[in-house]
C-alpha positions in Angstrom: -0.1 0.0 -0.1 1.5 3.5 -1.0 2.3 5.4 2.1 1.2 8.9 2.6 3.4 11.9 3.8 2.7 13.6 6.8 -1.1 14.7 6.6 -1.6 16.2 9.9 -1.3 19.8 9.7 0.6 21.4 12.6 -1.5 24.4 13.8 1.2 25.6 16.3 5.0 24.5 16.8 4.9 20.9 18.4 8.1 21.6 20.8 7.6 25.0 21.8 5.3 26.5 24.2 2.4 28.7 23.1 3.6 31.8 21.5 2.5 35.3 22.9 -0.3 37.2 21.1 -1.4 40.5 21.7 -4.7 41.2 23.5 -6.1 42.8 20.6 -5.9 39.6 18.8 -7.8 37.4 21.0 -10.4 40.0 22.7 -12.2 42.8 22.0 -13.8 45.7 23.8 -17.5 45.3 24.5 -19.7 47.2 22.2 -17.1 47.7 19.5 -18.4 45.7 16.5 -19.4 45.4 13.2 -23.2 45.9 11.9 -24.6 44.2 9.1 -26.8 46.0 6.8 -29.2 44.9 4.0 -31.3 46.4 1.1 -33.1 45.4 -1.7 -32.3 47.0 -5.2 -32.2 46.8 -9.2 -29.2 46.5 -11.2 -29.6 47.7 -14.8 -27.7 48.1 -18.1 -27.3 44.1 -18.4 -26.7 42.7 -21.8 -30.0 40.5 -22.0 -28.7 38.6 -18.8 -31.3 39.9 -16.6 -34.6 38.3 -14.8 -37.2 36.8 -17.1 -40.8 37.9 -17.5 -41.7 35.3 -14.9 -39.7 37.1 -11.8 -43.0 39.1 -11.3 -41.2 41.2 -8.4 -38.6 42.6 -10.6 -41.0 43.9 -12.9 -43.3 45.4 -10.2 -40.3 46.9 -8.8 -39.1 48.5 -12.0 -42.8 50.1 -12.7 -42.7 51.4 -9.1 -39.6 53.2 -9.6 -40.4 54.6 -13.0 -43.7 55.7 -11.2 -41.9 57.6 -8.7 -39.9 59.2 -11.3 -43.1 60.5 -12.9 -43.2 57.9 -15.7 -46.1 55.7 -16.1 -45.9 52.6 -18.1 -48.2 49.6 -18.5 -46.6 46.6 -16.5 -47.6 44.5 -19.4 -45.2 46.2 -21.8 -42.3 46.1 -19.5 -39.4 43.6 -20.4 -36.7 43.2 -17.7 -34.1 41.2 -19.9 -31.7 44.1 -19.1 -32.7 44.5 -15.2 -32.0 42.1 -12.4 -33.4 42.1 -9.0 -30.8 41.9 -6.2 -30.0 41.9 -2.4 -27.3 44.5 -1.3 -25.5 43.6 1.9 -22.6 45.7 3.7 -20.8 45.4 6.9 -20.7 48.9 8.9 -17.4 49.1 10.7 -17.4 50.6 14.3 -16.9 54.1 14.9 -17.9 54.6 11.2 -18.9 58.5 10.5 -21.3 59.8 7.7 -19.6 60.4 4.4 -17.2 57.2 5.0 -17.1 54.6 2.2 -17.9 50.8 2.7 -17.7 47.9 0.2 -21.0 46.1 -0.6 -21.9 42.9 -2.1 -24.6 42.3 -4.7 -26.5 39.1 -5.3 -29.3 38.0 -7.5 -32.5 36.9 -6.1 -34.2 36.2 -9.6 -33.5 34.0 -12.4 -30.7 36.6 -13.9 -28.0 34.8 -15.5 -25.0 37.5 -15.1 -24.6 40.6 -13.4 -21.6 41.5 -15.6 -21.8 44.9 -16.9 -24.5 46.2 -14.7 -24.8 49.2 -12.7 -26.5 49.3 -9.3 -29.2 52.0 -8.7 -29.4 53.9 -5.5 -30.3 51.4 -2.9 -30.9 52.4 0.9 -29.2 49.8 3.3 -31.2 49.3 6.5 -30.0 47.7 9.9 -32.0 45.3 11.9 -33.9 48.1 13.7 -35.1 49.5 10.2 -33.3 52.4 9.9 -31.3 53.5 7.1 -27.5 53.5 7.8 -25.9 53.6 4.3 -26.8 54.0 0.6 -25.2 51.9 -2.0 -25.0 52.7 -6.1 -22.3 52.1 -8.7 -20.9 49.7 -11.4 -21.0 46.0 -10.3 -17.8 44.1 -10.6 -18.3 40.5 -11.1 -15.2 39.0 -12.2 -16.5 36.1 -14.0 -18.2 35.3 -17.5 -21.2 33.4 -18.5 -21.8 32.7 -22.2 -23.6 30.1 -24.2 -26.4 28.8 -26.4 -28.9 26.0 -26.2 -26.5 23.1 -26.5 -23.5 24.6 -24.8 -22.3 27.0 -22.2 -19.1 28.4 -21.0 -18.9 29.9 -17.3 -16.1 31.0 -15.2 -16.4 31.7 -11.4 -20.0 32.7 -10.3 -21.6 35.6 -12.5 -24.9 36.3 -10.2 -23.1 37.6 -7.1 -20.7 40.8 -7.6 -19.3 43.6 -5.5 -18.9 47.3 -5.5 -15.4 48.4 -3.9 -16.6 51.5 -1.5 -20.0 51.5 -3.2 -21.7 52.4 0.0 -21.7 55.5 1.7 -22.3 55.9 5.3 -25.4 58.2 6.3 -25.6 57.6 9.9 -23.0 56.2 12.4 -23.7 53.7 15.3 -23.3 55.7 18.4 -20.8 54.3 21.2 -20.0 55.7 24.5 -17.6 54.4 26.8 -18.6 53.3 30.3 -19.3 56.6 32.4 -18.0 54.7 35.5 -14.6 54.3 34.1 -15.1 50.4 33.8 -14.2 48.8 30.5 -15.4 45.1 29.8 -13.1 43.4 27.3 -14.4 39.9 26.0 -12.2 37.1 24.3 -13.0 35.6 21.3 -13.4 32.3 22.7 -14.6 31.4 26.1 -11.6 29.9 28.1 -10.8 30.4 31.9 -7.2 30.0 31.4 -7.0 32.7 28.9 -9.1 35.1 31.0 -7.0 34.5 34.1 -3.5 35.1 32.1 -5.2 38.2 30.6 -6.0 39.7 34.1 -2.6 38.8 35.3 -0.9 40.4 32.3 -2.8 43.6 32.8 -2.5 44.1 36.4 1.3 43.3 36.0 1.9 45.8 33.1 0.0 48.8 34.8 1.3 47.9 38.3 -1.8 47.8 40.1 -4.8 45.4 40.5 -7.4 47.0 37.6 -8.4 44.0 35.7 -10.7 41.3 37.3 -12.4 38.3 35.5 -16.0 38.3 35.4 -16.6 34.8 33.8 -14.8 32.6 31.2 -15.1 35.1 28.4 -15.1 38.6 29.8 -12.8 40.6 32.1 -13.7 44.1 33.6 -10.9 46.9 33.5 -11.1 49.8 35.8 -9.6 52.9 34.2 -6.7 54.3 36.6 -7.1 57.9 37.9 -4.0 58.9 35.9 -5.6 57.6 32.4 -8.8 59.5 33.1 -9.5 61.8 30.1 -6.9 59.6 28.0 -9.1 56.6 27.4 -7.8 56.0 24.0 -4.3 56.1 24.8 -4.9 53.8 27.8 -7.0 51.2 25.4 -4.1 51.4 22.8 -1.5 50.7 25.4 -3.7 47.6 26.9 -4.5 46.1 23.9 -0.7 45.7 22.8 -0.2 43.7 25.9 1.2 40.2 25.3 -0.4 37.1 26.6 -0.1 33.3 26.0 -3.6 32.3 25.3 -4.7 28.6 25.9 -6.8 26.7 23.7 -8.4 23.2 24.2 -7.1 19.9 22.6 -9.2 19.6 19.3 -8.8 17.6 16.0 -10.7 18.8 13.1 -11.4 16.5 10.2 -13.1 16.9 6.9 -14.0 13.7 5.4 -14.9 15.5 2.1 -11.3 16.5 1.4 -9.7 14.3 3.4 -8.0 17.1 5.5 -6.9 16.5 9.4 -5.6 19.4 11.7 -4.5 18.4 15.0 -4.1 21.0 17.8 -0.8 21.4 19.8 -2.3 19.8 23.2 -3.6 16.5 21.5 -2.7 13.6 23.5 -3.5 9.7 23.1 -3.2 6.6 25.5 -1.4 3.7 24.1 -3.4 1.6 21.8 -3.2 -0.9 19.2 -4.6 -0.4 15.8 -5.2 -2.8 12.8 -6.6 -1.3 9.6 -6.8 -3.4 6.5 -8.5 -2.4 3.2 -10.9 -4.4 1.1 -10.4 -3.4 -2.8 -13.2 -4.6 -5.2 -12.4 -4.4 -9.0 -15.1 -4.8 -11.6 -14.2 -5.0 -15.3 -17.1 -5.0 -17.8 -16.0 -6.2 -21.4 -17.9 -7.0 -24.6 -17.0 -9.8 -26.6 -18.0 -9.9 -30.2 -18.7 -13.1 -32.2 -18.7 -12.6 -35.9 -19.9 -15.3 -38.5 -17.5 -16.7 -41.1 -17.5 -14.9 -44.5 -20.4 -16.4 -46.8 -21.9 -18.4 -44.1 -25.5 -18.7 -44.6 -27.6 -16.7 -41.8 -24.5 -15.8 -40.2 -25.0 -12.9 -37.4 -22.6 -10.9 -35.3 -23.4 -11.4 -31.6 -22.2 -9.4 -28.9 -21.7 -11.0 -25.5 -20.9 -9.2 -22.3 -18.3 -10.4 -20.0 -17.8 -9.4 -16.4 -14.6 -10.0 -14.4 -14.5 -9.4 -10.6 -11.3 -9.1 -8.5 -11.4 -8.9 -4.8 -8.5 -8.3 -2.8 -7.9 -7.4 0.8 -4.9 -5.7 2.2 -3.1 -7.1 5.2 -4.0 -5.6 8.4 -0.9 -5.2 10.7 -1.5 -4.4 14.3 0.4 -1.4 14.9 1.0 -0.2 18.6 0.4 3.6 18.9 2.5 4.7 21.9 1.2 7.5 24.4 1.7 10.6 22.2 3.7 13.4 23.9 3.6 15.8 20.9 1.9 15.9 17.7 4.7 14.8 15.7 5.0 11.6 17.4 1.3 11.1 16.9 1.7 11.8 13.1 4.6 9.6 12.7 2.7 6.6 14.6 -0.4 7.1 12.5 1.6 7.4 9.3 3.2 4.2 10.2 0.1 2.4 9.1 0.4 3.5 5.5 -3.5 4.7 5.6 -5.0 7.0 3.1 -6.5 10.2 4.8 -9.9 8.9 4.9 -8.8 5.7 6.6 -6.8 8.0 9.0 -10.2 9.7 9.8 -11.8 6.4 10.6 -9.0 5.4 12.9 -9.2 8.7 14.9 -13.0 8.2 15.2 -12.3 4.7 16.4 -9.4 5.6 18.9 -11.8 8.3 20.5 -14.6 5.9 20.9 -12.3 3.7 22.7 -11.6 6.6 25.1 -8.0 6.6 24.2 -7.9 10.0 22.5 -8.0 12.8 25.0 -9.0 15.6 22.7 -12.2 17.1 20.9 -13.0 15.6 17.6 -14.8 17.9 15.4 -16.1 16.5 12.1 -16.9 18.8 9.3 
């Protein structure tokens, strides 16, 4: 059996302790977040690749838009081959002020074939509260093509989704005020008591006083020191640059569709014995043709199907996987079996079921 290389992707160095990272990379100030916006609009100027007549809401939207502009048309006379109904989405970054620009994404919701060459008409973008925070307009950048006829079609990338870089203009910002009592709450990107504890100790050590207090496994309360009053931005800038060593749970992530296996740094296994054999089944279909002799009376050509079946089972050697003290040793032990990536996924699942794998197994 053909042996595979090292399939286990090392997320972190296997022989070194966890590297220090900045607080800003593992946590964020409570309330400082992006906000999602959405709107409904029309893309015009398409070269016959827009929605068809069966998309009634596109016709209705176009007629309503023309009516607001003082143009009265009969909806039965409207053709929308050059128009496509789209949903426009964007993310409003924190502290964004009116007049700032944001990128927008345009996605077809009808049966348009392509948005290439189209222009998005002025579209209000609303937040979850129904208020308009931005407007979007401009030429759509698709970065794909789609051409074809009745019998053949050529397509590259995805032609019904496009973007307008800086195509949205912010009309209203999301207000954010720091805590009036001088207590700032930081939240980690993932809940972990060890990381929170290390983060509090690092902040207190850096500023030389006890100003950070863990609240739970995902948040920490920081009291603004007196000498930093009135200089909150400078204080936050210095705090978020403090280095800490975050802790992560032992985890193995496998993707059976692609045969990818990713192991975390702290994965450990107990000593186990593994035997894994493969069963191969090969079926060949052939057709034998029997032809009559020349000038034979009533001769006919006969086609006879022939099926060949071959079954082979690989030898399943019993391999002892020693108690792993690092990812490298576990990887070498698993590769010694000579299994394919999908076989390794099955082996990891079996080791987890036996109780010898001390890590979370995530299957995508």
